[in-house]
N, C-alpha and C positions, 0 to 999 in steps of 0.2 A: 504492502499500500504505499501511496507515494508521502509526503510528508504534506501537512496543510499548507498553503501558500500563506505566504509572509505580506500581512498588512501594507499597502503601497505606502511611503511616505510623503508627506505633504509637499508639493514641488517649492524649495527653495527661486524667491525671482527676485532674486537681485538681479540678474543677468537679464533681467528682461522687464526695467521698470523699477524695480526699488521695492518690491512689495516682499512680506514676506509669506504670504499665500497668495495662490491662484485667485484672481477674481474674475464672476461672470461679466463679458463686456456685455452682453446682453438686458445687465441690472448697474442702475445706480449706485454712486453710495448710499445713498438714503433707504435703498432698498436692498441693502445688503453691505454688512460691516466689512472694511477694506482697513487692511493691516498693513501700515509701512514695516519696513527693514529697520531697525535704533540706527544701524550703520550711515543709513540716507538720508531718517530724517531726523533731526534735531531736536523736533516738537514733542518727541516721546521720550516720557519718564521713566528711566532705566531705574529698577530699586532693585535693591539685595538686601539679607537680613542686615540689623545692626550688628556690628562683633560685641561681642559679651564686654568687654571692658571700655565699651561706648556707652552701653545703656544707661540712663539716667533713672531709670525705675522700674517699675512691672509695666506690663503692655506700653502702647502707642496712641497718642491721638491719629496716628494716620495709618492705622491698619485700613488694609483696603478690604471689601467681603469680595468672598469666590463670586462671580455672575459671569460662568461659562467662558467665552476665550478658546485660542488655539493653542497648540502645543508645538514646538518643534524643538531643535536640539540645541536652540538658544535660550529657551525657557520659555515662559509665558505669555502671551500675549492679550490684552485685554484691554478692555474700552472702558473710558471713565466718564462721568459729566463733567463739564456741559459737553462730549464729544473729542475727548483727548485719547490718548493712546498709553498705557503703560506697559512696559515689560518689564518683569519677573524672572531675572536671573537665573540661569542653572535650575537647582532643585528651593529656589525661595518660594514661601508659601505665605498666600495672604493674610492669613490671619497672625503671622509674627511681624515683632514690632520691626519697622524696614526701614532705609534707610535708600537714599537718592544717590546715585554718582552720576558724577561728570568727566569723562573723559577731557582731558586739557588740550584739545584739537582745536581746527579752527572753526567748529562749531561749538565751542563751550558758553560764548555768551547766547546764544540760540538756546541751548539746553538749560541754563539758566533761569532764561525768561518763563522756559517750559514749568521748571520746576515749581516757579514761583506763583505761575495760574493755579498748576495741581493746589497748592498748601491752600491760597484760597478759594479755590474750588470748595474744598474740605470743609471750610469755614463759614461758605453759601457768599462768599464774596468774589462773585464771578468777575474775571478778568477777560477780555477780549485778547485773541491772538493776532497780535499788531503786526506782523509780518506781510500782511498784503492791506495795502490801505484802500477805502470806498474806491476810489478814482480806478484803484488796478483792478478791482475786482468788478466792474464795470467795463472795460475796457476786454478781460478776459471771458465776460460773457458776448461780447461784440464778435471776438475770434471764433467762439463756439458757434457762433451762429454764421458769420462767414463759412466757416469749413460746412455746416451744416447747406447751406446753399451750394456749398461747392459739391457734394454730393448728390445733390438734387440736380444735379446740371445746371442750375441759376447762372445767367451773365453776371459780371460786374454788377453791372448797373440796376437788375433785378435787387440784386443782394444791398445795393446801397439804398434802393430805393425802400429794402424794407426794415432797414437800420434807419432811415434818415427821415424816413417821410417822402409822398410825391411835392410836398411843398418846395421841398429845398434842393432836389433832385428834379434835373430835367434833361430831356436827351438834347435837348439844345444847347445847351451849355458844357452837357456833360465830357467833351475831349479836355478840356482845362478845367473841369472841377475839384475843387480843393475834397470832394466828397468822394471822387473818382482814387483819388491819390491817398486818401485815409483808406476807403476799402480794401486796396491793393495791400498797405502795410498791414491791417489787421489779417487779412489773409496769408501774407506770408510770414509773420509774427505766429498766428496761429499753426502753421503749417509746421515751424520750428517749435513748437512746444510739442507737438506730436511726438517729435523725433527727442524725445528726453530733454528735451527742453524746460518740461514743466516742472522737473526736479529743481530748480534754481526757485520756482517759488515759495520752497521750504527754506530757503534763507532767505535771514533779514536782512536789507541793505543798511550797510551802516558806512560811514567813515571811518578811513583806517588810519589809526595814531601812529 
């Protein structure tokens, strides 16, 4: 009798977009949990058990309740309110006193902000994720609409009309229209985002000191 087949490991997707687990492309992130790889997304809070010598007392106000999640060779990946992601590294258990770790790399500042958001969320003092401004979010939305139009075989003029309205976009001055060039840039940058450029959105822009 042949030995039972071993269960397939969840595919690591660091080489195909930076995700810890494959997500269904026909569903949005609203319809399914999407787990980024901790080495890619500095917005993830990486947790380990507090070393015994550093424990200030019994228990911890930052214990994380077990709420499903996914498991791989790195540890357990979980969602936290209001939409963040936690990585319990190694054999770390949610019910134990926990410590957040920050690799001292180029993403350290972003990781520090993620920990602050997490701590505030524990105390119901939600701090918005400021890696993207409202203007950047609007532009990203327009990029996606341009890409949707392209997939539907719409012309640049049709896409611009849908984005900016018929009152502003006309056939007569389309050749020299600012909306024509803006639509072209949105489509160009949207295609760059599709080719893994979206990973740059995980990093906050800041001045170099």
